[in-house]
N, C-alpha and C positions, 0 to 999 in steps of 0.2 A: 476512468469516465463511466458514464452509464452504459450497461449492455442490455439490459433487457427489463421486464418488470420487476424482478427480485435479484438482479444481478450487476455487478460491476466489473469492468477489465482494468486489469493492471498492466503496466509497462514500465520496464526498470532496466538500468544498465548493469551488467555484470561486473564482477570483480575480478581481479587478477591475483595471482599468489606469487610468492618470492620462489627462487629455486629450489630453497630447501625445505618448503611448506608442502603438505599433502594437496593433490589436486582437488579442486571444487567438485563435489557430488551433486550439487543442487542449491535450489533457492527456497526459502519458506516465507511466506507471509503471516505473521500474528496479528490478528485485529480483534478489537472488541469495542463495545459500547462505551461511550465517554462517562457514562455513570457508573461504570464498573472499574476495576483495576486489572493489571494485565494478568493477574491470576486467572481470570475469566477469558482470557484470549482462546480464540478459535486458532488453529494451526492449518494452514493449507501448503502442501509439499508441491512444488511445480517442476521438480526435477532440474534438468538443464535449461529448460525453457526460459526466455527473457519476457515473457508475457503469460497472462492466465487470467482465469475468470473466479470471482468468487461468488457463489450462489447463496440465496437465503437472507438477502440483505432486506431489512425492513424499511418500509417508508417512514419519513418523519423522524427518523433517528440518525445520530451523528456517530460516526466510528472513529477509533483511532488506530492506525496501521503502523507497522514497523515491518521491514524486510530484513533477512539475513541470508548469508549463504553458509553452507555447512560442508564438511569434508570428513573423513574418517577419524579425525581427531574431535570433532564435534561442531557445536555452533560457532559462527564467528560473530563479529561485531554487529550490533542492530543498526539500522538506519535511523536517522532523524524521524520523528513522529509525521506522519501525513494524516491529514483529517478528512473524511468524505462522507458523503450521504449517497443515497440512491441514484441522485442526480449527477454524481461525480465529485470531484474534490472542492473542499471549503477552506476558507481561512479562519481558524478558530483560536482565540487567545483564552487558555483557560483559567488565568487569574481573574479577567473580567466577564468570562462567558460570552464575549462577543463573538458573532459568527458574521463573516463576510462572503459574499459569493464569489464565484470565479467567473470568468469571461473565457469563452472558448472561442479560438480562431483555426479555422480548417485551411491547411495549406496543403495542396495536393492530396497525399494519403496519410498525412501527419496530422495529429490533434495536439494543440497546444494549450495549456491552462495558464491563463494569467490572472493574478490578484487584482480584484477592483478594490481600490483603497477609498 
């Protein structure tokens, strides 16, 4: 969701590990402009928090984001791609380059994003 004039706030669910796996040490966000590939990704380490802010987001740009957990053994599996702008999450179809807005519904202290089709 939008956070400021050049920032977005991320919220995610944590993951759990099996009893024979190393404990999670934290979460990372990898994000990059959709005109680039993952090799251009910026990495933000949020530690054990399940929320965080990404700064330096440019207006009128679409970004791709993946989250992952990490531990002593290295990085875990990446999440599904999420697309966002400075205004918040968007639905983006890479093959057609179609962009769809999302509608925000505020319930109490939680903010839910719903796709507008």
